[in-house]
C-alpha positions in Angstrom: 5.9 -4.1 28.6 9.2 -5.3 29.9 12.8 -4.8 29.2 12.0 -2.4 26.1 15.1 -0.4 26.9 17.4 -3.7 25.8 16.2 -4.0 22.4 18.4 -0.8 22.3 21.5 -1.7 24.1 21.6 -5.1 23.1 23.9 -4.9 19.8 26.4 -2.8 21.4 26.5 -5.5 24.2 27.6 -8.3 22.3 31.4 -8.6 22.2 31.3 -9.0 18.6 29.4 -6.5 17.2 32.1 -4.2 15.5 33.1 -7.8 13.2 29.4 -8.5 13.0 28.5 -5.4 11.4 31.3 -5.2 9.5 30.8 -8.8 8.2 27.0 -7.5 7.4 28.2 -4.5 5.7 29.7 -6.7 2.8 26.1 -8.6 2.5 24.6 -5.1 2.4 26.7 -4.3 -1.0 25.9 -7.7 -2.6 22.5 -6.1 -1.4 22.5 -3.9 -4.3 21.9 -6.5 -6.7 19.8 -8.2 -4.5 22.3 -11.0 -3.3 22.8 -10.2 0.0 19.4 -9.7 0.8 17.7 -13.2 2.2 21.1 -13.4 3.6 20.1 -10.6 6.1 17.0 -11.5 6.7 17.5 -14.7 7.6 20.5 -13.3 9.8 17.5 -10.7 11.7 15.1 -13.8 11.8 17.9 -16.0 13.8 17.8 -12.5 15.8 14.4 -12.4 17.1 14.8 -16.5 17.7 17.3 -15.7 19.9 15.3 -13.4 21.7 12.3 -16.1 22.0 14.8 -18.1 23.6 16.4 -16.0 25.7 19.7 -16.5 24.5 22.3 -13.9 26.6 23.9 -12.5 22.9 21.1 -12.3 20.4 23.6 -10.9 17.6 23.8 -14.3 15.9 27.2 -15.4 14.2 28.0 -15.4 10.4 29.0 -19.2 11.1 26.7 -20.7 8.9 25.6 -18.2 5.7 23.6 -20.9 4.1 20.9 -21.7 6.5 20.2 -17.5 6.9 19.8 -17.3 3.3 16.9 -20.2 3.0 15.3 -19.1 6.3 15.7 -15.3 5.0 14.8 -16.2 1.2 11.4 -18.3 3.0 10.9 -14.8 4.9 11.1 -12.2 1.8 8.6 -14.6 0.2 6.1 -14.1 2.8 6.5 -10.5 2.5 6.4 -10.7 -1.1 3.3 -12.2 -0.6 2.1 -9.6 2.2 3.0 -6.8 -1.0 1.1 -8.6 -3.5 -2.5 -6.6 -3.5 -0.6 -3.4 -3.5 1.6 -4.3 -6.5 -1.8 -6.1 -8.2 -3.2 -2.5 -7.7 -0.8 -0.8 -9.4 -1.4 -2.7 -12.5 -4.3 -0.8 -14.1 -2.2 2.2 -13.5 -0.2 1.3 -16.4 -3.0 0.2 -18.2 -4.8 3.6 -17.9 -1.4 5.8 -18.9 -1.6 3.8 -21.9 -5.0 4.1 -23.1 -4.7 8.1 -22.0 -1.3 8.0 -24.3 -3.4 7.2 -27.8 -7.0 8.2 -27.4 -8.0 11.3 -28.6 -9.6 13.1 -25.9 -8.0 12.1 -22.8 -10.1 14.6 -20.2 -12.6 11.7 -19.2 -10.1 9.1 -19.2 -7.8 11.1 -17.0 -10.2 12.0 -14.5 -11.1 8.4 -14.2 -7.0 7.8 -13.6 -6.7 10.4 -11.0 -9.9 9.0 -8.7 -8.2 5.4 -9.4 -4.7 6.9 -8.1 -6.2 9.0 -5.1 -8.2 5.3 -3.8 -5.2 3.3 -4.8 -3.2 5.7 -2.7 -5.7 5.5 -0.2 -5.7 2.1 0.3 -1.9 2.1 0.0 -1.6 4.1 3.1 -4.2 2.2 5.4 -2.9 -1.0 3.9 0.8 0.1 4.9 -0.1 0.9 8.3 -1.8 -2.4 9.7 1.5 -4.1 7.7 3.4 -1.8 9.7 1.6 -3.4 12.9 1.5 -6.9 12.1 4.9 -7.0 11.2 6.6 -8.2 14.5 3.6 -10.6 14.7 4.1 -12.1 11.6 8.1 -12.3 12.4 7.7 -14.1 15.1 5.0 -16.7 14.1 7.3 -17.2 11.1 10.9 -17.4 13.6 9.0 -20.2 16.0 9.1 -23.2 13.7 9.9 -21.5 10.2 6.9 -22.1 8.9 5.5 -20.4 5.7 2.2 -20.7 6.6 2.4 -19.7 9.8 3.4 -16.0 9.0 0.7 -16.3 6.3 -2.1 -17.2 8.4 -4.2 -14.1 8.8 -6.6 -15.2 11.4 -3.8 -16.1 13.8 -2.0 -13.3 12.8 -5.5 -10.9 14.2 -5.8 -13.2 16.7 -2.3 -12.7 18.4 -2.8 -9.0 17.7 -6.3 -8.7 19.4 -4.9 -10.5 22.5 -1.8 -8.2 22.6 -2.7 -5.1 21.1 -1.0 -2.9 23.2 2.4 -4.2 23.0 1.6 -4.8 19.5 1.5 -1.1 19.1 4.1 -0.2 21.3 6.8 -2.1 19.2 5.4 -0.9 15.6 5.6 2.8 16.7 9.1 2.1 18.3 10.2 -0.1 15.0 8.9 3.1 13.1 11.0 5.4 14.6 14.0 3.4 14.9 14.1 3.1 11.0 13.1 7.0 10.5 16.5 7.4 13.2 18.3 5.1 10.6 18.7 7.8 7.5 20.9 9.9 10.3 23.9 7.5 9.0 23.6 9.3 5.7 25.1 12.0 7.6 28.1 9.4 8.2 28.7 8.2 4.9 28.7 4.8 3.8 29.8 3.1 7.1 27.3 5.1 9.1 24.9 4.0 7.0 25.1 0.2 7.4 25.7 0.8 11.2 22.8 2.3 11.5 20.3 0.1 9.1 22.0 -2.7 10.5 21.4 -1.8 13.8 17.8 -0.6 13.4 16.7 -4.0 11.8 18.6 -5.8 14.9 16.4 -3.6 16.7 13.5 -4.2 15.2 13.6 -8.4 15.1 15.0 -8.1 18.9 11.5 -6.2 19.4 9.3 -8.9 17.3 11.1 -11.5 20.0 10.5 -9.2 22.8 6.7 -9.0 21.9 6.3 -12.8 21.4 7.6 -13.4 25.3 5.4 -10.9 26.4 1.9 -12.3 24.6 -0.6 -13.6 26.8 -1.9 -17.4 26.8 -4.6 -17.8 25.1 -6.6 -18.6 28.1 -5.9 -15.2 29.6 -7.9 -13.5 27.3 -10.7 -15.7 27.3 
């Protein structure tokens, strides 16, 4: 896969990266009450879009927060839908806990609860791994035309992965690695956290855009 190094260096080559990061820090603070999350999500979708258009500086300006909010809100809805299977599986857990508190002999119920939790956690691990691999594809499919249906087209996501699975796995591994690196910011207090998290999501978005550019045509895989 070409130009992988640019995913890690583009951020600091932008002449206004410090200013853009400081503005992002403000939205991260707002994210503590949920208000900044759609804006930041939309901003990172725009990074992917600018990479897909091969723009010189992929970090977007903060000149149209309203658009970023709308785009990001749509992207957040996509991810909530993808997380629904996990959320639904945890609903019976609440019922089992309540039932265990009121029955006279919780032994059998406790065994059932343990088995169910084990099965749920096994599914969550596998599903999370699959979602991590699919995440860059989901991002660029949405970024292309900003249609929720494109990102939720599981068949389309699978076909894109099948045509380009080597690069998709590389991007997924790098994305997990850079997000793990983001926790280093904790040691540099508040500003360090903002910088490393913003940087990590920027790299992930860049990699998604790069994966889009590297995808083979459907005809080439027939």
